[in-house]
mmCIF file of the N, C-alpha and C atoms, coordinates in Angstrom:
data_MODEL
# 
_entry.id   MODEL 
# 
loop_
_atom_site.group_PDB 
_atom_site.id 
_atom_site.type_symbol 
_atom_site.label_atom_id 
_atom_site.label_alt_id 
_atom_site.label_comp_id 
_atom_site.label_asym_id 
_atom_site.label_entity_id 
_atom_site.label_seq_id 
_atom_site.pdbx_PDB_ins_code 
_atom_site.Cartn_x 
_atom_site.Cartn_y 
_atom_site.Cartn_z 
_atom_site.occupancy 
_atom_site.B_iso_or_equiv 
_atom_site.pdbx_formal_charge 
_atom_site.auth_seq_id 
_atom_site.auth_comp_id 
_atom_site.auth_asym_id 
_atom_site.auth_atom_id 
_atom_site.pdbx_PDB_model_num 
ATOM 1   N N  . UNK A 1 1  ? 40.730 7.347  -13.429 1.00 0.00 ? 1  UNK A N  1 
ATOM 2   C CA . UNK A 1 1  ? 41.645 6.477  -14.155 1.00 0.00 ? 1  UNK A CA 1 
ATOM 3   C C  . UNK A 1 1  ? 42.960 6.431  -13.382 1.00 0.00 ? 1  UNK A C  1 
ATOM 4   N N  . UNK A 1 2  ? 43.472 5.241  -13.192 1.00 0.00 ? 2  UNK A N  1 
ATOM 5   C CA . UNK A 1 2  ? 44.748 5.090  -12.499 1.00 0.00 ? 2  UNK A CA 1 
ATOM 6   C C  . UNK A 1 2  ? 45.900 5.332  -13.468 1.00 0.00 ? 2  UNK A C  1 
ATOM 7   N N  . UNK A 1 3  ? 47.084 5.517  -12.899 1.00 0.00 ? 3  UNK A N  1 
ATOM 8   C CA . UNK A 1 3  ? 48.263 5.709  -13.738 1.00 0.00 ? 3  UNK A CA 1 
ATOM 9   C C  . UNK A 1 3  ? 48.509 4.522  -14.648 1.00 0.00 ? 3  UNK A C  1 
ATOM 10  N N  . UNK A 1 4  ? 48.295 3.322  -14.118 1.00 0.00 ? 4  UNK A N  1 
ATOM 11  C CA . UNK A 1 4  ? 48.492 2.120  -14.930 1.00 0.00 ? 4  UNK A CA 1 
ATOM 12  C C  . UNK A 1 4  ? 47.496 2.065  -16.078 1.00 0.00 ? 4  UNK A C  1 
ATOM 13  N N  . UNK A 1 5  ? 46.247 2.398  -15.793 1.00 0.00 ? 5  UNK A N  1 
ATOM 14  C CA . UNK A 1 5  ? 45.239 2.420  -16.862 1.00 0.00 ? 5  UNK A CA 1 
ATOM 15  C C  . UNK A 1 5  ? 45.597 3.453  -17.923 1.00 0.00 ? 5  UNK A C  1 
ATOM 16  N N  . UNK A 1 6  ? 46.116 4.594  -17.473 1.00 0.00 ? 6  UNK A N  1 
ATOM 17  C CA . UNK A 1 6  ? 46.521 5.633  -18.426 1.00 0.00 ? 6  UNK A CA 1 
ATOM 18  C C  . UNK A 1 6  ? 47.658 5.137  -19.309 1.00 0.00 ? 6  UNK A C  1 
ATOM 19  N N  . UNK A 1 7  ? 48.620 4.448  -18.702 1.00 0.00 ? 7  UNK A N  1 
ATOM 20  C CA . UNK A 1 7  ? 49.733 3.907  -19.488 1.00 0.00 ? 7  UNK A CA 1 
ATOM 21  C C  . UNK A 1 7  ? 49.244 2.865  -20.488 1.00 0.00 ? 7  UNK A C  1 
ATOM 22  N N  . UNK A 1 8  ? 48.274 2.075  -20.073 1.00 0.00 ? 8  UNK A N  1 
ATOM 23  C CA . UNK A 1 8  ? 47.758 1.032  -20.956 1.00 0.00 ? 8  UNK A CA 1 
ATOM 24  C C  . UNK A 1 8  ? 46.881 1.596  -22.069 1.00 0.00 ? 8  UNK A C  1 
ATOM 25  N N  . UNK A 1 9  ? 46.440 2.848  -21.928 1.00 0.00 ? 9  UNK A N  1 
ATOM 26  C CA . UNK A 1 9  ? 45.571 3.448  -22.941 1.00 0.00 ? 9  UNK A CA 1 
ATOM 27  C C  . UNK A 1 9  ? 46.355 4.077  -24.091 1.00 0.00 ? 9  UNK A C  1 
ATOM 28  N N  . UNK A 1 10 ? 47.666 4.059  -24.003 1.00 0.00 ? 10 UNK A N  1 
ATOM 29  C CA . UNK A 1 10 ? 48.487 4.690  -25.044 1.00 0.00 ? 10 UNK A CA 1 
ATOM 30  C C  . UNK A 1 10 ? 48.234 4.030  -26.399 1.00 0.00 ? 10 UNK A C  1 
ATOM 31  N N  . UNK A 1 11 ? 48.231 4.860  -27.416 1.00 0.00 ? 11 UNK A N  1 
ATOM 32  C CA . UNK A 1 11 ? 48.121 4.370  -28.785 1.00 0.00 ? 11 UNK A CA 1 
ATOM 33  C C  . UNK A 1 11 ? 49.358 4.848  -29.531 1.00 0.00 ? 11 UNK A C  1 
ATOM 34  N N  . UNK A 1 12 ? 49.735 4.118  -30.542 1.00 0.00 ? 12 UNK A N  1 
ATOM 35  C CA . UNK A 1 12 ? 50.954 4.435  -31.278 1.00 0.00 ? 12 UNK A CA 1 
ATOM 36  C C  . UNK A 1 12 ? 50.624 4.901  -32.685 1.00 0.00 ? 12 UNK A C  1 
ATOM 37  N N  . UNK A 1 13 ? 51.366 5.900  -33.115 1.00 0.00 ? 13 UNK A N  1 
ATOM 38  C CA . UNK A 1 13 ? 51.216 6.464  -34.455 1.00 0.00 ? 13 UNK A CA 1 
ATOM 39  C C  . UNK A 1 13 ? 52.605 6.509  -35.072 1.00 0.00 ? 13 UNK A C  1 
ATOM 40  N N  . UNK A 1 14 ? 52.698 6.138  -36.331 1.00 0.00 ? 14 UNK A N  1 
ATOM 41  C CA . UNK A 1 14 ? 53.964 6.229  -37.043 1.00 0.00 ? 14 UNK A CA 1 
ATOM 42  C C  . UNK A 1 14 ? 53.838 7.306  -38.106 1.00 0.00 ? 14 UNK A C  1 
ATOM 43  N N  . UNK A 1 15 ? 54.784 8.232  -38.073 1.00 0.00 ? 15 UNK A N  1 
ATOM 44  C CA . UNK A 1 15 ? 54.802 9.315  -39.059 1.00 0.00 ? 15 UNK A CA 1 
ATOM 45  C C  . UNK A 1 15 ? 56.246 9.560  -39.472 1.00 0.00 ? 15 UNK A C  1 
ATOM 46  N N  . UNK A 1 16 ? 56.485 9.581  -40.767 1.00 0.00 ? 16 UNK A N  1 
ATOM 47  C CA . UNK A 1 16 ? 57.823 9.806  -41.320 1.00 0.00 ? 16 UNK A CA 1 
ATOM 48  C C  . UNK A 1 16 ? 58.853 8.860  -40.706 1.00 0.00 ? 16 UNK A C  1 
ATOM 49  N N  . UNK A 1 17 ? 58.436 7.622  -40.510 1.00 0.00 ? 17 UNK A N  1 
ATOM 50  C CA . UNK A 1 17 ? 59.345 6.593  -40.023 1.00 0.00 ? 17 UNK A CA 1 
ATOM 51  C C  . UNK A 1 17 ? 59.594 6.624  -38.524 1.00 0.00 ? 17 UNK A C  1 
ATOM 52  N N  . UNK A 1 18 ? 58.952 7.522  -37.810 1.00 0.00 ? 18 UNK A N  1 
ATOM 53  C CA . UNK A 1 18 ? 59.120 7.598  -36.360 1.00 0.00 ? 18 UNK A CA 1 
ATOM 54  C C  . UNK A 1 18 ? 57.837 7.146  -35.681 1.00 0.00 ? 18 UNK A C  1 
ATOM 55  N N  . UNK A 1 19 ? 58.005 6.436  -34.581 1.00 0.00 ? 19 UNK A N  1 
ATOM 56  C CA . UNK A 1 19 ? 56.860 5.931  -33.819 1.00 0.00 ? 19 UNK A CA 1 
ATOM 57  C C  . UNK A 1 19 ? 56.616 6.858  -32.623 1.00 0.00 ? 19 UNK A C  1 
ATOM 58  N N  . UNK A 1 20 ? 55.386 7.292  -32.459 1.00 0.00 ? 20 UNK A N  1 
ATOM 59  C CA . UNK A 1 20 ? 55.012 8.200  -31.381 1.00 0.00 ? 20 UNK A CA 1 
ATOM 60  C C  . UNK A 1 20 ? 53.954 7.554  -30.500 1.00 0.00 ? 20 UNK A C  1 
ATOM 61  N N  . UNK A 1 21 ? 54.050 7.812  -29.195 1.00 0.00 ? 21 UNK A N  1 
ATOM 62  C CA . UNK A 1 21 ? 53.018 7.376  -28.257 1.00 0.00 ? 21 UNK A CA 1 
ATOM 63  C C  . UNK A 1 21 ? 52.042 8.529  -28.086 1.00 0.00 ? 21 UNK A C  1 
ATOM 64  N N  . UNK A 1 22 ? 50.758 8.218  -28.168 1.00 0.00 ? 22 UNK A N  1 
ATOM 65  C CA . UNK A 1 22 ? 49.720 9.243  -28.080 1.00 0.00 ? 22 UNK A CA 1 
ATOM 66  C C  . UNK A 1 22 ? 48.744 8.856  -26.970 1.00 0.00 ? 22 UNK A C  1 
ATOM 67  N N  . UNK A 1 23 ? 48.459 9.824  -26.089 1.00 0.00 ? 23 UNK A N  1 
ATOM 68  C CA . UNK A 1 23 ? 47.446 9.623  -25.048 1.00 0.00 ? 23 UNK A CA 1 
ATOM 69  C C  . UNK A 1 23 ? 46.528 10.843 -25.037 1.00 0.00 ? 23 UNK A C  1 
ATOM 70  N N  . UNK A 1 24 ? 45.300 10.643 -24.595 1.00 0.00 ? 24 UNK A N  1 
ATOM 71  C CA . UNK A 1 24 ? 44.400 11.792 -24.498 1.00 0.00 ? 24 UNK A CA 1 
ATOM 72  C C  . UNK A 1 24 ? 44.757 12.605 -23.251 1.00 0.00 ? 24 UNK A C  1 
ATOM 73  N N  . UNK A 1 25 ? 44.221 13.801 -23.165 1.00 0.00 ? 25 UNK A N  1 
ATOM 74  C CA . UNK A 1 25 ? 44.576 14.721 -22.078 1.00 0.00 ? 25 UNK A CA 1 
ATOM 75  C C  . UNK A 1 25 ? 44.224 14.150 -20.706 1.00 0.00 ? 25 UNK A C  1 
ATOM 76  N N  . UNK A 1 26 ? 43.088 13.472 -20.580 1.00 0.00 ? 26 UNK A N  1 
ATOM 77  C CA . UNK A 1 26 ? 42.709 12.887 -19.292 1.00 0.00 ? 26 UNK A CA 1 
ATOM 78  C C  . UNK A 1 26 ? 43.710 11.822 -18.855 1.00 0.00 ? 26 UNK A C  1 
ATOM 79  N N  . UNK A 1 27 ? 44.160 11.016 -19.798 1.00 0.00 ? 27 UNK A N  1 
ATOM 80  C CA . UNK A 1 27 ? 45.154 9.986  -19.482 1.00 0.00 ? 27 UNK A CA 1 
ATOM 81  C C  . UNK A 1 27 ? 46.481 10.621 -19.089 1.00 0.00 ? 27 UNK A C  1 
ATOM 82  N N  . UNK A 1 28 ? 46.862 11.668 -19.795 1.00 0.00 ? 28 UNK A N  1 
ATOM 83  C CA . UNK A 1 28 ? 48.110 12.376 -19.481 1.00 0.00 ? 28 UNK A CA 1 
ATOM 84  C C  . UNK A 1 28 ? 48.055 12.928 -18.056 1.00 0.00 ? 28 UNK A C  1 
ATOM 85  N N  . UNK A 1 29 ? 46.944 13.574 -17.702 1.00 0.00 ? 29 UNK A N  1 
ATOM 86  C CA . UNK A 1 29 ? 46.793 14.130 -16.357 1.00 0.00 ? 29 UNK A CA 1 
ATOM 87  C C  . UNK A 1 29 ? 46.806 13.027 -15.302 1.00 0.00 ? 29 UNK A C  1 
ATOM 88  N N  . UNK A 1 30 ? 46.214 11.885 -15.601 1.00 0.00 ? 30 UNK A N  1 
ATOM 89  C CA . UNK A 1 30 ? 46.227 10.758 -14.668 1.00 0.00 ? 30 UNK A CA 1 
ATOM 90  C C  . UNK A 1 30 ? 47.648 10.251 -14.456 1.00 0.00 ? 30 UNK A C  1 
ATOM 91  N N  . UNK A 1 31 ? 48.442 10.208 -15.523 1.00 0.00 ? 31 UNK A N  1 
ATOM 92  C CA . UNK A 1 31 ? 49.837 9.768  -15.385 1.00 0.00 ? 31 UNK A CA 1 
ATOM 93  C C  . UNK A 1 31 ? 50.641 10.754 -14.546 1.00 0.00 ? 31 UNK A C  1 
ATOM 94  N N  . UNK A 1 32 ? 50.434 12.053 -14.756 1.00 0.00 ? 32 UNK A N  1 
ATOM 95  C CA . UNK A 1 32 ? 51.142 13.062 -13.970 1.00 0.00 ? 32 UNK A CA 1 
ATOM 96  C C  . UNK A 1 32 ? 50.776 12.921 -12.496 1.00 0.00 ? 32 UNK A C  1 
ATOM 97  N N  . UNK A 1 33 ? 49.494 12.767 -12.208 1.00 0.00 ? 33 UNK A N  1 
ATOM 98  C CA . UNK A 1 33 ? 49.046 12.605 -10.822 1.00 0.00 ? 33 UNK A CA 1 
ATOM 99  C C  . UNK A 1 33 ? 49.651 11.351 -10.202 1.00 0.00 ? 33 UNK A C  1 
ATOM 100 N N  . UNK A 1 34 ? 49.682 10.268 -10.962 1.00 0.00 ? 34 UNK A N  1 
ATOM 101 C CA . UNK A 1 34 ? 50.257 9.013  -10.477 1.00 0.00 ? 34 UNK A CA 1 
ATOM 102 C C  . UNK A 1 34 ? 51.744 9.188  -10.157 1.00 0.00 ? 34 UNK A C  1 
ATOM 103 N N  . UNK A 1 35 ? 52.482 9.868  -11.035 1.00 0.00 ? 35 UNK A N  1 
ATOM 104 C CA . UNK A 1 35 ? 53.907 10.103 -10.793 1.00 0.00 ? 35 UNK A CA 1 
ATOM 105 C C  . UNK A 1 35 ? 54.125 10.987 -9.567  1.00 0.00 ? 35 UNK A C  1 
ATOM 106 N N  . UNK A 1 36 ? 53.269 11.975 -9.373  1.00 0.00 ? 36 UNK A N  1 
ATOM 107 C CA . UNK A 1 36 ? 53.367 12.821 -8.180  1.00 0.00 ? 36 UNK A CA 1 
ATOM 108 C C  . UNK A 1 36 ? 53.115 11.998 -6.920  1.00 0.00 ? 36 UNK A C  1 
ATOM 109 N N  . UNK A 1 37 ? 52.159 11.074 -6.978  1.00 0.00 ? 37 UNK A N  1 
ATOM 110 C CA . UNK A 1 37 ? 51.886 10.201 -5.835  1.00 0.00 ? 37 UNK A CA 1 
ATOM 111 C C  . UNK A 1 37 ? 53.086 9.310  -5.532  1.00 0.00 ? 37 UNK A C  1 
ATOM 112 N N  . UNK A 1 38 ? 53.724 8.786  -6.561  1.00 0.00 ? 38 UNK A N  1 
ATOM 113 C CA . UNK A 1 38 ? 54.919 7.953  -6.375  1.00 0.00 ? 38 UNK A CA 1 
ATOM 114 C C  . UNK A 1 38 ? 56.019 8.773  -5.711  1.00 0.00 ? 38 UNK A C  1 
ATOM 115 N N  . UNK A 1 39 ? 56.211 9.997  -6.176  1.00 0.00 ? 39 UNK A N  1 
ATOM 116 C CA . UNK A 1 39 ? 57.226 10.872 -5.597  1.00 0.00 ? 39 UNK A CA 1 
ATOM 117 C C  . UNK A 1 39 ? 56.900 11.175 -4.128  1.00 0.00 ? 39 UNK A C  1 
ATOM 118 N N  . UNK A 1 40 ? 55.639 11.472 -3.830  1.00 0.00 ? 40 UNK A N  1 
ATOM 119 C CA . UNK A 1 40 ? 55.228 11.734 -2.448  1.00 0.00 ? 40 UNK A CA 1 
ATOM 120 C C  . UNK A 1 40 ? 55.487 10.518 -1.567  1.00 0.00 ? 40 UNK A C  1 
ATOM 121 N N  . UNK A 1 41 ? 55.215 9.340  -2.088  1.00 0.00 ? 41 UNK A N  1 
ATOM 122 C CA . UNK A 1 41 ? 55.438 8.100  -1.336  1.00 0.00 ? 41 UNK A CA 1 
ATOM 123 C C  . UNK A 1 41 ? 56.918 7.940  -1.003  1.00 0.00 ? 41 UNK A C  1 
ATOM 124 N N  . UNK A 1 42 ? 57.791 8.246  -1.957  1.00 0.00 ? 42 UNK A N  1 
ATOM 125 C CA . UNK A 1 42 ? 59.230 8.145  -1.727  1.00 0.00 ? 42 UNK A CA 1 
ATOM 126 C C  . UNK A 1 42 ? 59.689 9.125  -0.650  1.00 0.00 ? 42 UNK A C  1 
ATOM 127 N N  . UNK A 1 43 ? 59.158 10.344 -0.681  1.00 0.00 ? 43 UNK A N  1 
ATOM 128 C CA . UNK A 1 43 ? 59.502 11.349 0.335   1.00 0.00 ? 43 UNK A CA 1 
ATOM 129 C C  . UNK A 1 43 ? 59.038 10.873 1.711   1.00 0.00 ? 43 UNK A C  1 
ATOM 130 N N  . UNK A 1 44 ? 57.841 10.318 1.775   1.00 0.00 ? 44 UNK A N  1 
ATOM 131 C CA . UNK A 1 44 ? 57.315 9.813  3.038   1.00 0.00 ? 44 UNK A CA 1 
ATOM 132 C C  . UNK A 1 44 ? 58.178 8.682  3.587   1.00 0.00 ? 44 UNK A C  1 
ATOM 133 N N  . UNK A 1 45 ? 58.558 7.733  2.730   1.00 0.00 ? 45 UNK A N  1 
ATOM 134 C CA . UNK A 1 45 ? 59.407 6.625  3.174   1.00 0.00 ? 45 UNK A CA 1 
ATOM 135 C C  . UNK A 1 45 ? 60.727 7.136  3.733   1.00 0.00 ? 45 UNK A C  1 
ATOM 136 N N  . UNK A 1 46 ? 61.325 8.108  3.056   1.00 0.00 ? 46 UNK A N  1 
ATOM 137 C CA . UNK A 1 46 ? 62.597 8.670  3.509   1.00 0.00 ? 46 UNK A CA 1 
ATOM 138 C C  . UNK A 1 46 ? 62.421 9.392  4.849   1.00 0.00 ? 46 UNK A C  1 
ATOM 139 N N  . UNK A 1 47 ? 61.351 10.145 4.982   1.00 0.00 ? 47 UNK A N  1 
ATOM 140 C CA . UNK A 1 47 ? 61.090 10.877 6.226   1.00 0.00 ? 47 UNK A CA 1 
ATOM 141 C C  . UNK A 1 47 ? 60.860 9.923  7.391   1.00 0.00 ? 47 UNK A C  1 
ATOM 142 N N  . UNK A 1 48 ? 60.117 8.860  7.151   1.00 0.00 ? 48 UNK A N  1 
ATOM 143 C CA . UNK A 1 48 ? 59.871 7.889  8.216   1.00 0.00 ? 48 UNK A CA 1 
ATOM 144 C C  . UNK A 1 48 ? 61.149 7.146  8.598   1.00 0.00 ? 48 UNK A C  1 
ATOM 145 N N  . UNK A 1 49 ? 62.013 6.876  7.628   1.00 0.00 ? 49 UNK A N  1 
ATOM 146 C CA . UNK A 1 49 ? 63.298 6.240  7.932   1.00 0.00 ? 49 UNK A CA 1 
ATOM 147 C C  . UNK A 1 49 ? 64.155 7.174  8.786   1.00 0.00 ? 49 UNK A C  1 
ATOM 148 N N  . UNK A 1 50 ? 64.149 8.471  8.455   1.00 0.00 ? 50 UNK A N  1 
ATOM 149 C CA . UNK A 1 50 ? 64.891 9.451  9.256   1.00 0.00 ? 50 UNK A CA 1 
ATOM 150 C C  . UNK A 1 50 ? 64.349 9.498  10.682  1.00 0.00 ? 50 UNK A C  1 
ATOM 151 N N  . UNK A 1 51 ? 63.027 9.467  10.815  1.00 0.00 ? 51 UNK A N  1 
ATOM 152 C CA . UNK A 1 51 ? 62.404 9.502  12.136  1.00 0.00 ? 51 UNK A CA 1 
ATOM 153 C C  . UNK A 1 51 ? 62.771 8.263  12.940  1.00 0.00 ? 51 UNK A C  1 
ATOM 154 N N  . UNK A 1 52 ? 62.761 7.119  12.300  1.00 0.00 ? 52 UNK A N  1 
ATOM 155 C CA . UNK A 1 52 ? 63.122 5.879  12.990  1.00 0.00 ? 52 UNK A CA 1 
ATOM 156 C C  . UNK A 1 52 ? 64.573 5.934  13.446  1.00 0.00 ? 52 UNK A C  1 
ATOM 157 N N  . UNK A 1 53 ? 65.454 6.423  12.576  1.00 0.00 ? 53 UNK A N  1 
ATOM 158 C CA . UNK A 1 53 ? 66.872 6.522  12.918  1.00 0.00 ? 53 UNK A CA 1 
ATOM 159 C C  . UNK A 1 53 ? 67.090 7.506  14.069  1.00 0.00 ? 53 UNK A C  1 
ATOM 160 N N  . UNK A 1 54 ? 66.224 8.504  14.190  1.00 0.00 ? 54 UNK A N  1 
ATOM 161 C CA . UNK A 1 54 ? 66.332 9.497  15.263  1.00 0.00 ? 54 UNK A CA 1 
ATOM 162 C C  . UNK A 1 54 ? 65.622 9.032  16.530  1.00 0.00 ? 54 UNK A C  1 
ATOM 163 N N  . UNK A 1 55 ? 65.237 7.775  16.577  1.00 0.00 ? 55 UNK A N  1 
ATOM 164 C CA . UNK A 1 55 ? 64.599 7.230  17.765  1.00 0.00 ? 55 UNK A CA 1 
ATOM 165 C C  . UNK A 1 55 ? 63.217 7.796  18.030  1.00 0.00 ? 55 UNK A C  1 
ATOM 166 N N  . UNK A 1 56 ? 62.563 8.262  16.969  1.00 0.00 ? 56 UNK A N  1 
ATOM 167 C CA . UNK A 1 56 ? 61.217 8.803  17.119  1.00 0.00 ? 56 UNK A CA 1 
ATOM 168 C C  . UNK A 1 56 ? 61.185 10.275 17.483  1.00 0.00 ? 56 UNK A C  1 
ATOM 169 N N  . UNK A 1 57 ? 62.352 10.887 17.637  1.00 0.00 ? 57 UNK A N  1 
ATOM 170 C CA . UNK A 1 57 ? 62.422 12.316 17.980  1.00 0.00 ? 57 UNK A CA 1 
ATOM 171 C C  . UNK A 1 57 ? 62.331 13.146 16.703  1.00 0.00 ? 57 UNK A C  1 
ATOM 172 N N  . UNK A 1 58 ? 61.220 13.841 16.549  1.00 0.00 ? 58 UNK A N  1 
ATOM 173 C CA . UNK A 1 58 ? 60.979 14.595 15.315  1.00 0.00 ? 58 UNK A CA 1 
ATOM 174 C C  . UNK A 1 58 ? 62.022 15.683 15.082  1.00 0.00 ? 58 UNK A C  1 
ATOM 175 N N  . UNK A 1 59 ? 62.405 16.378 16.136  1.00 0.00 ? 59 UNK A N  1 
ATOM 176 C CA . UNK A 1 59 ? 63.397 17.456 15.989  1.00 0.00 ? 59 UNK A CA 1 
ATOM 177 C C  . UNK A 1 59 ? 64.734 16.891 15.520  1.00 0.00 ? 59 UNK A C  1 
ATOM 178 N N  . UNK A 1 60 ? 65.158 15.771 16.101  1.00 0.00 ? 60 UNK A N  1 
ATOM 179 C CA . UNK A 1 60 ? 66.427 15.152 15.695  1.00 0.00 ? 60 UNK A CA 1 
ATOM 180 C C  . UNK A 1 60 ? 66.361 14.582 14.284  1.00 0.00 ? 60 UNK A C  1 
ATOM 181 N N  . UNK A 1 61 ? 65.153 14.280 13.826  1.00 0.00 ? 61 UNK A N  1 
ATOM 182 C CA . UNK A 1 61 ? 64.976 13.773 12.459  1.00 0.00 ? 61 UNK A CA 1 
ATOM 183 C C  . UNK A 1 61 ? 64.944 14.912 11.446  1.00 0.00 ? 61 UNK A C  1 
ATOM 184 N N  . UNK A 1 62 ? 64.965 16.162 11.950  1.00 0.00 ? 62 UNK A N  1 
ATOM 185 C CA . UNK A 1 62 ? 64.958 17.309 11.050  1.00 0.00 ? 62 UNK A CA 1 
ATOM 186 C C  . UNK A 1 62 ? 63.571 17.814 10.715  1.00 0.00 ? 62 UNK A C  1 
ATOM 187 N N  . UNK A 1 63 ? 62.570 17.291 11.413  1.00 0.00 ? 63 UNK A N  1 
ATOM 188 C CA . UNK A 1 63 ? 61.199 17.739 11.176  1.00 0.00 ? 63 UNK A CA 1 
ATOM 189 C C  . UNK A 1 63 ? 60.989 19.071 11.876  1.00 0.00 ? 63 UNK A C  1 
ATOM 190 N N  . UNK A 1 64 ? 60.215 19.941 11.266  1.00 0.00 ? 64 UNK A N  1 
ATOM 191 C CA . UNK A 1 64 ? 59.886 21.225 11.880  1.00 0.00 ? 64 UNK A CA 1 
ATOM 192 C C  . UNK A 1 64 ? 58.557 21.112 12.608  1.00 0.00 ? 64 UNK A C  1 
ATOM 193 N N  . UNK A 1 65 ? 58.387 21.955 13.608  1.00 0.00 ? 65 UNK A N  1 
ATOM 194 C CA . UNK A 1 65 ? 57.125 21.944 14.353  1.00 0.00 ? 65 UNK A CA 1 
ATOM 195 C C  . UNK A 1 65 ? 56.037 22.627 13.532  1.00 0.00 ? 65 UNK A C  1 
ATOM 196 N N  . UNK A 1 66 ? 54.804 22.343 13.888  1.00 0.00 ? 66 UNK A N  1 
ATOM 197 C CA . UNK A 1 66 ? 53.666 22.982 13.206  1.00 0.00 ? 66 UNK A CA 1 
ATOM 198 C C  . UNK A 1 66 ? 53.741 24.495 13.356  1.00 0.00 ? 66 UNK A C  1 
ATOM 199 N N  . UNK A 1 67 ? 54.172 24.970 14.528  1.00 0.00 ? 67 UNK A N  1 
ATOM 200 C CA . UNK A 1 67 ? 54.290 26.415 14.754  1.00 0.00 ? 67 UNK A CA 1 
ATOM 201 C C  . UNK A 1 67 ? 55.312 27.043 13.811  1.00 0.00 ? 67 UNK A C  1 
ATOM 202 N N  . UNK A 1 68 ? 56.441 26.366 13.595  1.00 0.00 ? 68 UNK A N  1 
ATOM 203 C CA . UNK A 1 68 ? 57.458 26.886 12.670  1.00 0.00 ? 68 UNK A CA 1 
ATOM 204 C C  . UNK A 1 68 ? 56.909 26.999 11.253  1.00 0.00 ? 68 UNK A C  1 
ATOM 205 N N  . UNK A 1 69 ? 56.196 25.990 10.835  1.00 0.00 ? 69 UNK A N  1 
ATOM 206 C CA . UNK A 1 69 ? 55.632 25.986 9.484   1.00 0.00 ? 69 UNK A CA 1 
ATOM 207 C C  . UNK A 1 69 ? 54.566 27.069 9.360   1.00 0.00 ? 69 UNK A C  1 
ATOM 208 N N  . UNK A 1 70 ? 53.721 27.190 10.371  1.00 0.00 ? 70 UNK A N  1 
ATOM 209 C CA . UNK A 1 70 ? 52.666 28.207 10.349  1.00 0.00 ? 70 UNK A CA 1 
ATOM 210 C C  . UNK A 1 70 ? 53.272 29.604 10.257  1.00 0.00 ? 70 UNK A C  1 
ATOM 211 N N  . UNK A 1 71 ? 54.328 29.860 11.025  1.00 0.00 ? 71 UNK A N  1 
ATOM 212 C CA . UNK A 1 71 ? 54.998 31.161 10.992  1.00 0.00 ? 71 UNK A CA 1 
ATOM 213 C C  . UNK A 1 71 ? 55.567 31.431 9.606   1.00 0.00 ? 71 UNK A C  1 
ATOM 214 N N  . UNK A 1 72 ? 56.138 30.412 9.003   1.00 0.00 ? 72 UNK A N  1 
ATOM 215 C CA . UNK A 1 72 ? 56.708 30.559 7.662   1.00 0.00 ? 72 UNK A CA 1 
ATOM 216 C C  . UNK A 1 72 ? 55.632 30.875 6.624   1.00 0.00 ? 72 UNK A C  1 
ATOM 217 N N  . UNK A 1 73 ? 54.453 30.325 6.805   1.00 0.00 ? 73 UNK A N  1 
ATOM 218 C CA . UNK A 1 73 ? 53.373 30.526 5.844   1.00 0.00 ? 73 UNK A CA 1 
ATOM 219 C C  . UNK A 1 73 ? 52.691 31.885 5.979   1.00 0.00 ? 73 UNK A C  1 
ATOM 220 N N  . UNK A 1 74 ? 52.839 32.513 7.123   1.00 0.00 ? 74 UNK A N  1 
ATOM 221 C CA . UNK A 1 74 ? 52.177 33.809 7.353   1.00 0.00 ? 74 UNK A CA 1 
ATOM 222 C C  . UNK A 1 74 ? 52.884 34.949 6.682   1.00 0.00 ? 74 UNK A C  1 
# 
């Protein structure tokens, strides 16, 4: 299920004069995954813009080497 499908699956319940949006757990998880993908996309766009501004030089764009990351993970 896509994030959009999950949003479209919402049902509304009114209790004590308040309106609530209700989704099942699978739809909720799909929305969370969709939002995480949107956030990842934004990070990627920003990183690529930094790389372009640095003339394609990863170090000048602030990117770390694979070796640096591997050392950090060990």
